[in-house]
BALUMRO-635562 format. One record per residue (C-alpha): x, y, z. Coordinates in steps of 0.02 Angstrom, whole numbers, plus 32768, in hexadecimal, padded with zeros to 4 digits. Layout:
N
XYZ/...
//
This chain:
281
7FFE7FF28003/804180AE7FC2/805A8127805A/805C81C18002/7FEE82468018/7F85825A7F8E/7F1C82EE7F61/7E8C82D87EE9/7E3283857EA3/7DA083497E42/7D4682B57E70/7CBB82B27DE8/7CB582277D5E/7D7082067D34/7DBC82417DDB/7D3A81E37E44/7D6481477DCC/7E1B81607DF4/7E0481787EB3/7D8580E17ECA/7DFD806F7E67/7E9D809A7ED6/7E39808E7F7C/7DCB7FFB7F55/7E637F917F1B/7ED67FC37FA6/7F4D80457F48/7F4280A87FE8/7EE780D3807D/7E5A81598085/7EC681A6811E/7F3E81DC80A4/7EC582228023/7E8F82D78015/7E0683147F9C/7DB483B27F58/7D2883CE7EED/7CAC84617ED8/7C2383E37EED/7C2A83B27F95/7BB583227F82/7C2982C97F24/7CBF82D07FA0/7C4082A5802C/7C2D820C7FDB/7CEA81CA7FE0/7CF58210808E/7C67819D80C2/7CB3810A805F/7D5881198082/7D7F81948101/7DDF820C809B/7E0582BA80D3/7D8E83408076/7DF183E7806D/7D968499806C/7DF284CF7FDF/7E5E84967F4B/7F0E84EC7F9D/7ECF84988041/7EC583E87FF6/7F6E83F87F9D/7FE5845B8018/802D83BC8073/801F83407FE1/80AF82D47F94/802E82AB7EF2/7FAB83197EAD/7F3082DD7E2F/7EDD83667DC4/7E3B83127D8A/7DDD83A17D55/7D8F83CD7C93/7E0A84267C23/7DAC84D37C3C/7DCC84CE7CEB/7E7B84A47CF4/7ED885547CE5/7E6585A07D68/7E8D850D7DE8/7F4485137DB2/7F4E85C77DE2/7EE685AA7E8A/7F65851E7EC7/8016854D7E7B/804F85A77F17/8012851C7F81/805D84977F34/80F184387F91/819384547F33/81BC83937F06/80F783567EF0/80D482E07E5B/804B83407DEF/7FE082C67D8C/7F58831F7D20/7ECC82C87CB2/7E9F83637C59/7E9F833F7B95/7EFD83B37B31/7F6083FE7BBE/800D83E87B9A/809E83CB7C08/80DC84797BD2/804F84E27C09/8035846C7CB0/80F184A07CCE/80D085567CAB/802E85717D12/807784F67DA1/812885317DAF/814384667DC8/81AA83F07D58/818183487DB2/80E383327D4F/807382A47CEE/7FF882AD7C7B/7F7C82167C6C/7EE481F37BE7/7E63817C7C37/7DD081367BF4/7D10811D7C45/7D2D80777C50/7DA580947CDE/7D0E80A07D49/7CF97FE97D53/7DB47FBD7D43/7DAB7F927C99/7E03803A7C5D/7E9C80707BFA/7F0D80EC7C18/7F8E81407BBA/800F819B7C15/80AD820A7BF1/813082547C7D/818D82E67C6C/824E82DB7C6B/826283027D24/81E982777D5E/826781F07DBB/824781367DA8/820081217E58/816B819E7E19/815E81437D6F/813080A27DD6/80C180F67E3F/8061813E7DB2/805B809D7D56/8024803D7DE9/7F9E80C07E0C/7F5580AC7D73/7F587FF87D6A/7ED17FFC7DF7/7E5780437D70/7E8B7FD07CDD/7F1F7FC47C77/7FAC80567C58/800980797BC3/80B380EF7BD4/80CE815D7B2A/816981B97AFC/8115825A7ABA/807482C57AD2/803482A37A23/803181EF7A53/7FC282237ADA/7F53828A7A82/7F4381EC7A06/7F1781807A90/7E9982057AB6/7E6381F07A14/7E57813D7A17/7E2781007AC1/7DF4819A7B37/7D6281B97AA9/7D6D810B7A65/7CDC80D17ADB/7C69815A7A8A/7C8D811279D9/7C5E805F7A24/7BC080897A72/7B9080D979CA/7BAD8039796F/7B607FDB79EC/7AC5804F79FF/7ABA80437938/7ABA7F777944/7A3D7F6C79CD/79C97FF37956/79D17F8D78C4/79AE7EE3792E/79137F457966/78E57F6178B5/78FC7EBA788D/78747E8E7914/78E07E6A79AB/78957EA17A4D/79047F3A7A89/79477EDB7B37/79777E397ADB/79CD7E8C7A46/7A277EF97AC8/7A727E6B7B37/7A9D7E087A8B/7B057EA27A36/7B537ED27AEC/7B8A7E1D7AFD/7BB97E087A48/7C227E9A7A58/7C7F7E647B04/7C8A7DA77AD2/7CEA7DDD7A1D/7D5B7E4A7A79/7D957DD37AF7/7D997D527A7A/7E0B7DBB7A0A/7E7E7DE77AAE/7E987D2A7ACC/7EB17CED7A26/7F347D757A07/7F127D6E794D/7EF47E1478CF/7E3B7E3078D0/7E327E07780F/7E677D4C7843/7DCF7D4578AC/7D557D9E783F/7D897D1677BD/7D607C87782A/7CB87CD37832/7C967CF7777D/7C637C68770F/7C697C7B7653/7BC17CC6761A/7B857CBC76BD/7B147D3F7737/7BA77D997783/7BFE7D9E76E1/7B637DF976A4/7B647E67773E/7C1D7E8A7737/7BFA7EC47679/7B7E7F4C76AC/7BF37F7D7740/7C8E7FA476B9/7C0F7FEF762F/7BE4807676AE/7CA1809A76D6/7C9D805F7788/7D59805C7797/7D66810F774F/7CE3814177D6/7D4381007864/7DE481527825/7D988200780C/7D4481E878B6/7DF081C07912/7E558243789B/7DC282C578CD/7DDE82AF798C/7EA282B97977/7E9C83597903/7E2283AE797F/7EA283857A10/7F1983E179A6/7EBC8478798E/7EA384837A4A/7F4F846A7A72/7F8284F879EF/7EF685707A1A/7EE785537ADB/7E37853F7ACD/7DF684EB7B5F/7D5484837B22/7D2783DB7B59/7D5883637AD6/7D3F82B97B27/7D1D82617BC6/7DBE82A97C20/7D56831E7CA2/7CD8830B7D38/
//
C-alpha cells in the first residue's frame, strides 16, 4: 500500500473513477487522501465510503500533498492551476488528466517540473479502462512506477514517448467508447427493425461485442483472420460485409478518428479550452 499523501482535485466521472479504483483495491488508504470538488455532494460520498479528508479549498487540499491529481475538465484547468500554484509543495508529483493541456502549459502555470499527463477513458469506472500516459523529463523512475501502478488499478496503462501519441490515444481510446456505443446502437436499432424486441436485441448485441472482443484478444490473431472464419463464400455474413464495405465503413472510421485527433491539435494550437471527450467531471 502506498503511503504517499494524495490530493485529488475533482471527483466527478473520471476523477471519481480513479479515486474509487485506487481506494477499493487497496492501493492507498483513505487516511492518506484529501479531496476537493466544488460539488460537496461528490466529496461527501468518498468521505463516507473511504474516510478520505475533504478540504475546504483547492489550495488547502494540496498544501501537504506528495502527489496531486488534477481531474477537472480542460476549460477549468487554468483557473485551478492559478489557484493552487503558490500552495503546491516544491517536489510534489503532479498528474493531470485534462485533455489537450500539454506539459509545457502545466509547467508554465504551476512552476513545477515533476509532471505527468494521463488520457484515461470511461470504462475505467469499472476497472476495464485503458490509460495512455507520458511523464516529463524530470520525473524519476520511482514516480513513474507510482503512476503506472496507480493507473493499473483502473485497467491497463500504456506509457508513450511523445505528447502527439497521447493525443492519438485520446482519439482512439479516449473518445473510442462513444464510437463503439454508436455502432452498438445502430446494431440494436437494425435488430428492432427486423422485428426483435428491443430488450432482447440489446442483450444480444452487447454480448456479441463483448464476446467478439474477448475472443480476439485471446486468439491474438489479426482481426481479418477471425472475420474470414465467420464468412462463408456466398453466405449471409459475406452479404452483410459487402454492404458495410459498400457504405465505406473503413473510411468513416478513419475520418472519425482523424477528426478527433485534428480537433485536439487545433485546441493545442489555439489554447481553446473546450470539452472534447470523456476527460472531465
